[in-house]
PAVEX-396329 format. One line per field, with one value per atom (N, C-alpha, C, CB): residue number from 0; atom name; x, y, z. Coordinates in steps of 0.05 Angstrom, whole numbers. Glycine has a CB too. Example, Ala and Ser with C-alpha at 12.3 -4.5 7.8 and 13.67 -1.06 7.14 Angstrom:
! PAVEX-396329
i <- (0_0_0_0_1_1_1_1)
at <- (N_CA_C_CB_N_CA_C_CB)
X <- (264_246_264_226_257_273_258_282)
Y <- (-114_-90_-66_-89_-45_-21_1_-12)
Z <- (156_156_156_181_142_143_157_114)
This chain:
! PAVEX-396329
i <- (0_0_0_0_1_1_1_1_2_2_2_2_3_3_3_3_4_4_4_4_5_5_5_5_6_6_6_6_7_7_7_7_8_8_8_8_9_9_9_9_10_10_10_10_11_11_11_11_12_12_12_12_13_13_13_13_14_14_14_14_15_15_15_15_16_16_16_16_17_17_17_17_18_18_18_18_19_19_19_19_20_20_20_20_21_21_21_21_22_22_22_22_23_23_23_23_24_24_24_24_25_25_25_25_26_26_26_26_27_27_27_27_28_28_28_28_29_29_29_29_30_30_30_30_31_31_31_31_32_32_32_32_33_33_33_33_34_34_34_34_35_35_35_35_36_36_36_36_37_37_37_37_38_38_38_38_39_39_39_39_40_40_40_40_41_41_41_41_42_42_42_42_43_43_43_43_44_44_44_44_45_45_45_45_46_46_46_46_47_47_47_47_48_48_48_48_49_49_49_49_50_50_50_50_51_51_51_51_52_52_52_52_53_53_53_53_54_54_54_54_55_55_55_55_56_56_56_56_57_57_57_57_58_58_58_58_59_59_59_59_60_60_60_60_61_61_61_61_62_62_62_62_63_63_63_63_64_64_64_64_65_65_65_65_66_66_66_66_67_67_67_67_68_68_68_68_69_69_69_69_70_70_70_70_71_71_71_71_72_72_72_72_73_73_73_73_74_74_74_74_75_75_75_75_76_76_76_76_77_77_77_77_78_78_78_78_79_79_79_79)
at <- (N_CA_C_CB_N_CA_C_CB_N_CA_C_CB_N_CA_C_CB_N_CA_C_CB_N_CA_C_CB_N_CA_C_CB_N_CA_C_CB_N_CA_C_CB_N_CA_C_CB_N_CA_C_CB_N_CA_C_CB_N_CA_C_CB_N_CA_C_CB_N_CA_C_CB_N_CA_C_CB_N_CA_C_CB_N_CA_C_CB_N_CA_C_CB_N_CA_C_CB_N_CA_C_CB_N_CA_C_CB_N_CA_C_CB_N_CA_C_CB_N_CA_C_CB_N_CA_C_CB_N_CA_C_CB_N_CA_C_CB_N_CA_C_CB_N_CA_C_CB_N_CA_C_CB_N_CA_C_CB_N_CA_C_CB_N_CA_C_CB_N_CA_C_CB_N_CA_C_CB_N_CA_C_CB_N_CA_C_CB_N_CA_C_CB_N_CA_C_CB_N_CA_C_CB_N_CA_C_CB_N_CA_C_CB_N_CA_C_CB_N_CA_C_CB_N_CA_C_CB_N_CA_C_CB_N_CA_C_CB_N_CA_C_CB_N_CA_C_CB_N_CA_C_CB_N_CA_C_CB_N_CA_C_CB_N_CA_C_CB_N_CA_C_CB_N_CA_C_CB_N_CA_C_CB_N_CA_C_CB_N_CA_C_CB_N_CA_C_CB_N_CA_C_CB_N_CA_C_CB_N_CA_C_CB_N_CA_C_CB_N_CA_C_CB_N_CA_C_CB_N_CA_C_CB_N_CA_C_CB_N_CA_C_CB_N_CA_C_CB_N_CA_C_CB_N_CA_C_CB_N_CA_C_CB_N_CA_C_CB_N_CA_C_CB_N_CA_C_CB_N_CA_C_CB_N_CA_C_CB_N_CA_C_CB_N_CA_C_CB)
X <- (1389_1376_1341_1386_1323_1293_1288_1272_1254_1250_1230_1239_1218_1194_1168_1216_1155_1139_1118_1134_1103_1079_1056_1092_1032_1020_994_1023_982_958_964_938_941_931_968_890_964_994_1012_1032_1034_1042_1031_1034_1026_998_1011_963_998_1008_1048_991_1051_1086_1095_1106_1095_1106_1125_1119_1129_1141_1134_1159_1151_1141_1152_1155_1167_1184_1207_1188_1223_1249_1262_1248_1281_1306_1311_1333_1325_1336_1343_1316_1367_1395_1398_1429_1381_1364_1338_1378_1332_1290_1295_1256_1265_1269_1254_1246_1242_1232_1213_1234_1194_1160_1155_1135_1132_1138_1110_1124_1104_1088_1100_1083_1131_1141_1153_1159_1156_1162_1140_1161_1121_1100_1095_1072_1096_1099_1125_1119_1140_1170_1165_1219_1158_1152_1130_1143_1111_1079_1100_1035_1137_1121_1147_1114_1143_1158_1139_1160_1119_1108_1082_1151_1072_1065_1053_1096_1052_1035_1051_1021_1049_1071_1057_1097_1046_1031_992_1047_995_973_975_973_983_978_981_984_1013_1003_1002_1034_990_991_958_1001_943_912_905_892_886_885_918_842_920_939_943_973_938_957_977_963_991_1015_1025_1022_1055_1055_1092_1036_1083_1121_1117_1143_1140_1150_1124_1148_1094_1083_1065_1097_1061_1040_1043_1057_1002_988_994_969_1000_1008_1005_1035_1014_1000_1019_992_1009_1042_1059_1007_1052_1060_1088_1033_1085_1101_1131_1092_1153_1170_1196_1168_1207_1226_1250_1231_1261_1287_1314_1269_1334_1351_1329_1382_1335_1324_1304_1320_1284_1248_1240_1233_1218_1199_1173_1179_1181_1142_1130_1126_1106_1089_1070_1071_1061_1046_1013_1083_998_978_947_960_941_913_879_912_886_857_827_843_823_799_770_789_765_731_724_715_698_663_650_644_639_626_618_662)
Y <- (1166_1166_1183_1160_1189_1181_1210_1159_1211_1236_1236_1239_1249_1256_1290_1268_1278_1299_1294_1306_1320_1328_1342_1358_1338_1350_1356_1338_1374_1385_1402_1359_1404_1427_1420_1403_1388_1381_1418_1330_1400_1416_1456_1405_1461_1484_1491_1462_1470_1467_1466_1420_1453_1452_1469_1419_1482_1507_1497_1528_1472_1459_1425_1457_1430_1413_1384_1420_1387_1364_1370_1347_1346_1356_1327_1382_1324_1298_1299_1298_1256_1258_1233_1263_1236_1220_1195_1251_1193_1169_1172_1161_1153_1148_1105_1151_1124_1087_1067_1083_1036_1024_1018_1009_1032_1044_1058_1036_1068_1096_1105_1099_1081_1083_1104_1055_1084_1086_1122_1061_1138_1159_1178_1154_1169_1188_1191_1177_1176_1175_1206_1131_1194_1212_1240_1188_1242_1264_1284_1255_1268_1288_1276_1282_1272_1275_1302_1240_1316_1343_1377_1336_1355_1379_1411_1397_1405_1440_1433_1461_1443_1438_1418_1466_1400_1372_1353_1364_1357_1331_1338_1318_1365_1375_1359_1414_1360_1345_1325_1349_1308_1278_1261_1260_1276_1255_1242_1271_1257_1241_1219_1261_1230_1206_1215_1208_1203_1218_1192_1230_1202_1172_1175_1177_1147_1156_1142_1146_1141_1126_1133_1141_1106_1103_1098_1070_1116_1102_1114_1055_1127_1129_1115_1123_1092_1069_1072_1026_1070_1070_1054_1071_1063_1038_1040_1030_1020_1016_1030_987_1030_1052_1005_1079_1002_977_966_967_986_985_988_1006_985_985_1005_966_1018_1048_1037_1085_1044_1028_1055_989_1062_1074_1084_1049_1104_1116_1129_1102_1115_1110_1142_1090_1147_1183_1172_1177_1179_1187_1209_1166_1199_1223_1208_1234_1233_1237_1265_1264_1246_1270_1262_1270_1285_1296_1266_1338_1260_1238_1255_1218_1227_1252_1251_1234_1273_1271_1271_1299_1275_1267_1294_1232_1286_1319_1316_1356)
Z <- (-339_-340_-351_-328_-341_-350_-350_-328_-374_-390_-362_-429_-355_-337_-356_-297_-374_-375_-361_-398_-351_-336_-367_-305_-370_-387_-381_-407_-400_-389_-360_-385_-345_-310_-297_-274_-310_-279_-292_-291_-312_-321_-304_-349_-323_-298_-273_-283_-268_-228_-220_-213_-233_-223_-243_-224_-259_-274_-290_-256_-294_-311_-338_-293_-353_-373_-357_-408_-349_-341_-333_-358_-336_-330_-321_-306_-321_-326_-306_-343_-300_-269_-273_-240_-262_-270_-237_-274_-221_-206_-194_-183_-210_-202_-188_-259_-180_-163_-185_-125_-161_-192_-216_-192_-194_-211_-206_-211_-231_-249_-215_-304_-201_-183_-156_-177_-155_-137_-135_-140_-169_-183_-171_-214_-171_-165_-130_-181_-124_-89_-88_-73_-103_-85_-109_-89_-120_-130_-112_-155_-100_-96_-73_-104_-53_-30_-17_-10_-41_-53_-48_-92_-34_-15_-41_2_-20_-41_-64_-54_-92_-106_-131_-114_-115_-123_-122_-104_-85_-79_-76_-44_-87_-93_-131_-85_-152_-167_-162_-181_-152_-166_-133_-195_-113_-91_-90_-58_-123_-125_-145_-133_-158_-177_-206_-195_-223_-243_-265_-227_-289_-324_-316_-366_-334_-316_-342_-280_-363_-388_-376_-426_-399_-410_-439_-396_-435_-472_-493_-475_-471_-497_-489_-522_-477_-474_-427_-497_-432_-413_-402_-416_-371_-354_-325_-357_-296_-279_-255_-280_-252_-222_-217_-152_-214_-219_-246_-224_-264_-286_-278_-306_-288_-285_-294_-288_-284_-305_-306_-290_-317_-323_-352_-343_-340_-352_-389_-352_-402_-429_-434_-445_-417_-415_-415_-379_-417_-438_-409_-498_-385_-381_-367_-363_-373_-371_-346_-405_-342_-310_-330_-272_-340_-338_-306_-380_-314_-304_-317_-326_-299_-310_-325_-274_-353_-375_-357_-419_-358_-351_-379_-331_-393_-405_-393_-388_-423_-410_-451_-390)
């Protein structure tokens, strides 16, 4: 099982701070694609550019997932 967390704007768009998943793909990028494939708000929130982290470490889309991981999706940071 993995813990999936949604932060900031993503949490608001999806109406959820996160979820647990017993079945998950081998990489975080594939997880993002699978979640976006839910359509609607999911496609809008996760279908574009998002930052990804596993166990509080920023990773790229090819990072492998394993049982017990905490996964986080965050919107891109903008300056101002």
